[in-house]
C-alpha positions as CSV (number, residue, x, y, z in Angstrom):
1,X,32.9,36.2,16.9
2,X,31.3,35.6,20.4
3,X,28.5,36.7,19.5
4,X,28.2,35.0,16.6
5,X,29.0,31.4,18.8
6,X,26.5,33.0,21.2
7,X,23.6,33.5,17.6
8,X,24.4,30.0,16.6
9,X,23.6,28.2,19.7
10,X,20.0,30.3,20.4
11,X,19.6,29.0,16.4
12,X,20.5,25.3,17.6
13,X,18.3,25.7,20.8
14,X,15.1,27.2,19.0
15,X,15.9,24.7,16.2
16,X,15.8,22.2,18.0
17,X,12.7,23.7,20.0
18,X,10.4,24.5,17.0
19,X,10.7,21.2,15.3
20,X,9.4,19.3,18.2
21,X,6.6,21.5,18.2
22,X,6.5,21.0,13.9
23,X,6.2,17.4,15.1
24,X,3.7,18.0,18.0
25,X,1.3,19.7,15.1
26,X,1.7,16.5,12.8
27,X,1.2,13.8,15.4
28,X,-1.9,16.2,16.5
29,X,-3.4,16.1,13.6
30,X,-2.8,12.0,13.0
31,X,-4.3,11.7,16.3
32,X,-7.5,14.1,15.1
33,X,-7.7,11.7,12.4
34,X,-8.0,8.6,14.1
35,X,-10.3,10.0,16.4
36,X,-12.2,10.4,13.6
37,X,-12.1,7.4,12.3
38,X,-12.8,5.2,15.3
39,X,-15.9,7.6,15.9
40,X,-17.4,7.9,12.8
41,X,-16.5,4.3,11.9
42,X,-19.9,2.9,14.0
43,X,-21.8,5.6,13.0
44,X,-23.6,6.1,9.8
45,X,-23.0,8.9,7.9
46,X,-25.3,12.0,7.1
47,X,-25.2,15.5,5.5
48,X,-24.1,18.6,6.9
49,X,-25.9,21.4,6.5
50,X,-24.4,22.2,3.1
51,X,-24.2,25.6,3.9
52,X,-21.5,24.6,7.2
53,X,-19.7,22.1,4.7
54,X,-19.7,25.0,1.6
55,X,-18.7,27.4,4.5
56,X,-16.1,25.4,5.8
57,X,-14.4,24.7,2.5
58,X,-13.7,28.4,1.7
59,X,-12.2,29.4,5.6
60,X,-9.9,26.5,4.2
61,X,-9.0,27.3,0.2
62,X,-8.5,31.0,2.1
63,X,-6.7,29.4,5.3
64,X,-4.4,27.9,2.7
65,X,-3.6,30.7,0.3
66,X,-3.2,33.0,3.5
67,X,-1.0,30.5,4.9
68,X,1.2,30.6,1.3
69,X,1.3,33.9,0.9
70,X,1.6,34.3,5.1
71,X,5.4,32.1,4.2
72,X,6.7,34.9,1.8
73,X,5.4,38.0,3.1
74,X,6.9,37.2,6.5
75,X,9.6,36.0,5.2
76,X,10.8,38.4,3.0
77,X,14.2,39.2,3.6
78,X,13.9,43.5,3.5
79,X,11.1,42.6,6.5
80,X,13.8,40.2,8.2
81,X,16.8,42.9,7.4
82,X,13.8,45.9,9.3
83,X,13.4,43.3,12.3
84,X,17.7,42.6,12.8
85,X,18.7,46.5,12.5
86,X,15.6,46.9,15.2
87,X,16.2,43.9,17.2
88,X,19.5,42.3,16.5
89,X,20.4,38.1,15.6
90,X,18.4,37.3,18.5
91,X,15.3,39.0,17.1
92,X,15.7,37.6,14.1
93,X,16.1,33.9,15.3
94,X,12.9,34.8,18.0
95,X,11.6,35.8,14.4
96,X,11.9,32.7,12.4
97,X,10.7,30.1,15.2
98,X,7.5,32.6,16.2
99,X,6.3,32.9,12.6
100,X,6.9,29.5,11.7
101,X,4.7,27.8,14.4
102,X,2.4,30.4,13.6
103,X,2.2,28.8,10.8
104,X,1.9,25.3,11.5
105,X,-1.0,26.2,14.0
106,X,-2.6,28.0,11.0
107,X,-2.1,24.7,8.9
108,X,-3.4,22.4,12.5
109,X,-6.2,25.0,12.2
110,X,-7.4,23.2,8.8
111,X,-7.6,19.7,10.4
112,X,-9.8,21.2,13.2
113,X,-11.6,22.4,10.5
114,X,-11.6,18.7,8.9
115,X,-12.5,17.2,12.7
116,X,-15.2,19.8,13.5
117,X,-16.6,18.9,9.8
118,X,-16.3,15.0,9.8
119,X,-17.6,14.4,13.2
120,X,-20.6,16.8,12.4
121,X,-21.4,14.9,9.3
122,X,-20.5,11.8,10.6
123,X,-17.9,10.7,7.7
124,X,-14.2,10.8,7.5
125,X,-14.2,11.6,4.4
126,X,-13.5,15.5,5.8
127,X,-11.2,14.9,7.5
128,X,-9.1,13.1,4.9
129,X,-9.1,15.6,2.7
130,X,-8.3,18.5,4.6
131,X,-6.6,16.5,6.8
132,X,-3.7,16.1,3.9
133,X,-4.1,19.9,3.5
134,X,-2.8,20.5,6.4
135,X,-0.3,17.7,6.3
136,X,0.7,19.1,3.3
137,X,0.8,22.6,4.7
138,X,2.7,21.5,7.6
139,X,5.3,20.3,5.3
140,X,5.7,22.7,3.2
141,X,6.5,25.1,6.0
142,X,8.9,22.8,8.5
143,X,11.4,24.9,8.8
144,X,14.8,24.0,7.4
145,X,17.9,24.5,9.6
146,X,20.1,25.2,6.0
147,X,17.8,28.2,5.4
148,X,17.7,30.1,9.2
149,X,21.9,29.3,9.4
150,X,22.4,31.5,6.2
151,X,20.0,34.2,7.0
152,X,21.8,34.6,10.2
153,X,25.0,34.2,8.6
154,X,23.7,36.9,6.1
155,X,22.4,39.2,8.6
156,X,25.3,39.0,11.0
157,X,27.6,39.9,8.6
158,X,25.2,43.0,7.5
159,X,24.7,43.4,11.1
160,X,29.0,42.9,12.8
161,X,30.1,45.6,9.0
162,X,28.0,48.5,10.7
């Protein structure tokens, strides 16, 4: 019973830290958009090399699909069960937080690609598109406390029954 209280306290702390990081990731994407707006507002647009633009959009497609599929793989219940069996509930909490932050950082990488392409082309259009994709992926992967608590509760039954 005492272990459960400690696990829940650790869960709350890790969840709060993860949310702070996620808010900063969203804020950084918005800051990139502001930088692009300010920099490109005073200059005339020029098209980037076609291969550069297509390469970046291709990378974004692969990265976006990787983030979506990665969420399914990283938070697969059988994978999480192995983590609990090997390292306990504290390792599960760390895994939930770390992988959520990893997916958020990859989502922000899309915004960074938008920033780079917009600065190369002096056009804010790329940042708006890729920034919107990054924000959507960030919002899709926002951690939900209820899901983390449910996972902790489900896996704590398994560890305490043994």
